[in-house]
N, C-alpha and C positions, 0 to 999 in steps of 0.2 A: 356505450358510455357517452354522456353528453359532453358538449364542448367545455363547460366550466370544470367538469370532473377531469377531463383530459388535461386541461391547463394546470389544474392543481397537481395532478400526477407528474406532469413534466416539471413543474416547479420543485416537487420533492426530489425528483431524480437529479435535477441541476444542483440542488443543495447538497445532496450526497456526493455528487461528482466534485463539487467545490471542496467539501470537507476531506475527501480522499486526496485531492491535490494538495491541500494544506498540510495534511499529515505527511505526505511524501516530501514536501518542501522542508518541513520541520525535521524529518528524518535525515535528509541530506545535510542540513545545517548541523545537526547533532553529530552526524557521522564525521564531518570535517573537523568538528571540535574535539573529536576523540571520545565522545560520550556514547560508547558502543551499546550499552544496555538500553539506553533511552532511544537510540536510533532503531534498534531491533524492534522495540515495542511499536514505534510509529510506523515502520515499514510493514509490520504484520497487520496492524490495524488498517492501513491503507489497502493492503492486499485483500483483506476480508471485505472491505466495502466495495472494492472493484469487482470481486467475485460475486458479491450480492447483486451488484448492478448488472452483471453479465447474465445472471441466472434466468431472467425472463425476457431476454432480448431475442426478437425474431429476425432481426437484420444481422446477417453474418459479419459484415465488416465492423459493426458496432460491438457485437459480441467479442470478436477477435481483438479489437482495440482494448477492451476492458481486460480480457484474459491475458493478453500480452503484457500489459502494464502490471497486473497482479503477479505474473510470473517473474517479471523483472524485480519486483519488490522481494519476492521469496528468494530469488537467487542472491540478491544482495544480503539478505539475512543469513543465508548459508555461509557467505564469505565472511561476514562479520562474526558469526559464531566460531568459525575456524580461527579467525584472527584472535578472538578472545581466548580460545583454548590455548593457542600458541603462546600468547602473553602470559597466561597463568602457568603454563609448564615452564616457561623461561624464568618466571619469578620464583618458582619452587626450587629450581636448580641453583639459584644464587643464594 
Protein backbone atom coordinates (compact mmCIF):
# COMPACT_ATOMS: atom_id res chain seq x y z
CA UNK A 1 0.00 0.00 0.00
CA UNK A 2 1.41 3.37 -0.92
CA UNK A 3 1.78 6.23 1.50
CA UNK A 4 -1.26 8.23 0.24
CA UNK A 5 -3.41 5.10 0.50
CA UNK A 6 -2.18 4.48 4.04
CA UNK A 7 -2.92 8.08 4.98
CA UNK A 8 -6.42 7.79 3.54
CA UNK A 9 -7.02 4.55 5.46
CA UNK A 10 -5.80 6.12 8.71
CA UNK A 11 -8.07 9.09 8.06
CA UNK A 12 -11.09 6.79 7.65
CA UNK A 13 -10.21 4.95 10.85
CA UNK A 14 -9.89 8.23 12.76
CA UNK A 15 -13.29 9.36 11.47
CA UNK A 16 -14.89 6.10 12.60
CA UNK A 17 -13.16 6.40 15.99
CA UNK A 18 -14.46 9.95 16.33
CA UNK A 19 -18.00 8.90 15.40
CA UNK A 20 -17.93 6.01 17.89
CA UNK A 21 -16.76 8.42 20.57
CA UNK A 22 -19.51 10.87 19.66
CA UNK A 23 -22.14 8.13 19.83
CA UNK A 24 -20.81 7.10 23.24
CA UNK A 25 -20.94 10.70 24.50
CA UNK A 26 -24.47 11.11 23.19
CA UNK A 27 -25.47 7.83 24.84
CA UNK A 28 -24.11 8.98 28.21
CA UNK A 29 -25.98 12.28 27.90
CA UNK A 30 -29.24 10.53 27.00
CA UNK A 31 -28.67 7.98 29.75
CA UNK A 32 -28.34 10.75 32.35
CA UNK A 33 -31.45 12.46 30.95
CA UNK A 34 -33.46 9.25 31.40
CA UNK A 35 -33.90 8.61 27.66
CA UNK A 36 -33.17 4.91 28.04
CA UNK A 37 -34.22 3.66 24.61
CA UNK A 38 -32.24 6.34 22.79
CA UNK A 39 -29.20 5.69 24.99
CA UNK A 40 -29.40 1.97 24.27
CA UNK A 41 -29.44 2.64 20.53
CA UNK A 42 -26.39 4.91 20.73
CA UNK A 43 -24.45 2.52 22.97
CA UNK A 44 -25.12 -0.36 20.58
CA UNK A 45 -24.09 1.67 17.54
CA UNK A 46 -20.89 2.73 19.29
CA UNK A 47 -20.16 -0.89 20.23
CA UNK A 48 -20.71 -2.00 16.63
CA UNK A 49 -18.27 0.59 15.31
CA UNK A 50 -15.66 -0.25 17.93
CA UNK A 51 -15.91 -3.95 17.11
CA UNK A 52 -15.61 -3.12 13.43
CA UNK A 53 -12.46 -1.14 14.17
CA UNK A 54 -11.01 -3.99 16.23
CA UNK A 55 -11.66 -6.58 13.55
CA UNK A 56 -8.60 -5.87 11.42
CA UNK A 57 -6.18 -4.79 14.13
CA UNK A 58 -2.82 -6.53 14.21
CA UNK A 59 -1.61 -4.71 17.32
CA UNK A 60 -2.95 -6.41 20.45
CA UNK A 61 -3.12 -3.31 22.64
CA UNK A 62 -5.12 -1.40 20.03
CA UNK A 63 -7.42 -4.39 19.48
CA UNK A 64 -7.89 -4.76 23.25
CA UNK A 65 -8.70 -1.07 23.69
CA UNK A 66 -11.43 -1.23 21.03
CA UNK A 67 -12.92 -4.47 22.33
CA UNK A 68 -12.83 -3.30 25.95
CA UNK A 69 -14.69 -0.11 25.03
CA UNK A 70 -17.22 -2.11 22.99
CA UNK A 71 -17.72 -4.50 25.91
CA UNK A 72 -18.30 -1.56 28.26
CA UNK A 73 -20.99 -0.25 25.90
CA UNK A 74 -22.65 -3.66 25.74
CA UNK A 75 -22.58 -4.03 29.52
CA UNK A 76 -24.23 -0.64 29.94
CA UNK A 77 -26.93 -1.70 27.48
CA UNK A 78 -27.62 -4.78 29.61
CA UNK A 79 -28.00 -2.58 32.69
CA UNK A 80 -30.30 -0.16 30.89
CA UNK A 81 -32.45 -2.96 29.50
CA UNK A 82 -32.84 -4.42 32.99
CA UNK A 83 -33.70 -0.96 34.31
CA UNK A 84 -36.29 -0.52 31.58
CA UNK A 85 -37.88 -3.91 32.32
CA UNK A 86 -38.01 -3.06 36.03
CA UNK A 87 -39.68 0.28 35.31
CA UNK A 88 -42.21 -1.42 33.03
CA UNK A 89 -43.06 -4.08 35.59
CA UNK A 90 -43.47 -1.45 38.28
CA UNK A 91 -45.76 0.64 36.10
CA UNK A 92 -47.86 -2.44 35.30
CA UNK A 93 -48.30 -3.16 39.02
CA UNK A 94 -49.65 0.31 39.76
